[in-house]
C-alpha positions in Angstrom: 22.1 37.9 -12.3 21.4 41.2 -14.0 23.9 43.9 -12.8 21.2 46.5 -13.4 18.5 46.2 -10.8 16.1 48.5 -9.0 15.5 48.4 -5.2 12.1 49.9 -4.6 12.2 52.8 -2.2 10.4 52.2 1.1 9.8 48.5 0.6 11.6 46.2 3.0 12.4 42.7 2.0 11.6 39.7 4.2 14.8 37.6 3.5 13.9 34.9 6.0 10.3 33.9 7.1 9.9 33.2 10.8 7.3 33.0 13.5 9.1 33.6 16.8 11.2 36.7 16.6 11.5 39.6 14.2 15.0 41.0 13.3 15.0 44.3 11.5 18.4 45.1 9.9 20.1 46.5 6.8 23.4 46.4 4.9 26.1 43.9 6.1 24.1 43.1 9.2 21.6 41.2 7.1 24.1 38.5 6.5 25.2 38.3 10.2 21.5 38.2 11.2 20.8 35.3 8.8 23.8 33.4 10.2 22.6 34.0 13.7 19.1 32.9 12.8 20.5 29.6 11.4 22.5 29.0 14.6 19.5 29.8 16.9 17.2 27.6 14.9 19.6 24.6 15.4 20.3 25.5 19.0 16.7 26.3 20.3 14.4 25.6 17.3 13.4 29.3 17.2 12.2 30.6 13.8 13.6 34.1 13.1 12.0 36.5 10.6 14.8 38.7 9.1 13.7 41.9 7.5 16.2 43.8 5.3 15.0 47.4 5.3 16.7 48.1 1.9 16.0 51.8 2.5 16.0 53.7 5.7 14.0 56.6 4.5 11.3 56.1 3.5 11.0 53.4 6.2 8.6 50.5 5.5 6.8 50.6 8.8 4.0 48.4 7.7 6.2 45.4 7.0 7.9 45.8 10.4 4.6 46.2 12.3 3.0 43.2 10.5 6.0 41.1 11.4 6.0 42.2 15.1 2.3 41.4 15.3 3.1 37.9 14.1 6.2 37.2 16.1 5.6 39.4 19.2 9.3 40.1 19.6 11.7 42.5 18.0 15.5 42.8 17.7 17.0 45.7 15.8 20.5 45.0 14.4 22.8 47.7 12.9 26.3 48.9 12.7 25.6 52.4 14.0 26.1 53.8 17.5 23.2 53.0 19.9 22.3 56.6 20.6 19.8 58.2 18.1 20.1 55.2 15.7 17.7 53.8 13.1 17.0 51.0 15.6 16.0 53.6 18.2 13.5 55.1 15.8 12.1 51.7 14.9 11.8 50.8 18.6 10.0 54.1 19.3 7.4 53.6 16.6 6.9 49.9 17.4 6.3 50.9 21.0 3.7 53.4 19.9 2.0 51.4 17.2 2.3 47.7 18.4 3.0 47.8 22.1 0.2 45.4 23.0 1.6 42.8 20.7 5.1 42.7 22.3 5.8 39.7 24.6 9.3 41.0 25.5 11.2 44.3 25.6 12.7 45.4 22.3 16.4 44.7 22.0 18.9 46.7 20.0 22.2 45.3 18.8 24.6 48.2 17.9 28.2 49.0 17.6 30.0 50.0 20.7 29.4 53.6 21.8 33.0 54.7 21.0 34.9 56.1 18.0 35.3 53.7 15.1 38.7 52.0 15.5 41.2 51.4 12.7 42.7 48.1 13.8 41.0 45.0 12.5 41.2 43.4 16.0 39.6 46.4 17.6 37.0 46.5 14.9 35.8 43.0 15.9 35.1 44.4 19.4 33.5 47.5 18.0 31.1 46.0 15.4 28.2 43.8 16.3 29.0 40.1 15.9 26.9 37.0 15.4 27.2 36.1 19.0 25.8 39.5 20.0 22.7 38.9 17.8 22.2 35.4 19.3 22.4 36.8 22.9 19.7 39.4 22.0 17.4 36.7 20.5 17.9 34.6 23.6 17.0 37.6 25.8 13.7 38.3 24.0 12.8 34.6 24.2 13.7 34.5 27.9 16.3 31.7 27.3 
């Protein structure tokens, strides 16, 4: 565990290989997405590919498109507000570049569209939770 490491700019990391649904995410939502993918695998035997963007700009569009072409489904997970988010940009370019590969509408899992609360209890309602990710996966799989 070298404390000095380099994250290559513009290169996403596939942290979990899958064949049924692509999740594109970054930061703390990577861990929540991995947990959701374990639960959905046990519950429905669905294999989730989880992509950690690592950098937002430059964005690794090729890794995202290649994954969507393989899984035919996309869920974008992030802590930001839903309007004008990174997930919105990803959804836009996937619609433009891989629309014919999609078997379901793209789903976004975001924070609530309200100011960030201070209370830890309100924060749980504000931030995306594992259950929210599971619901989005089930929606794109028509479950």
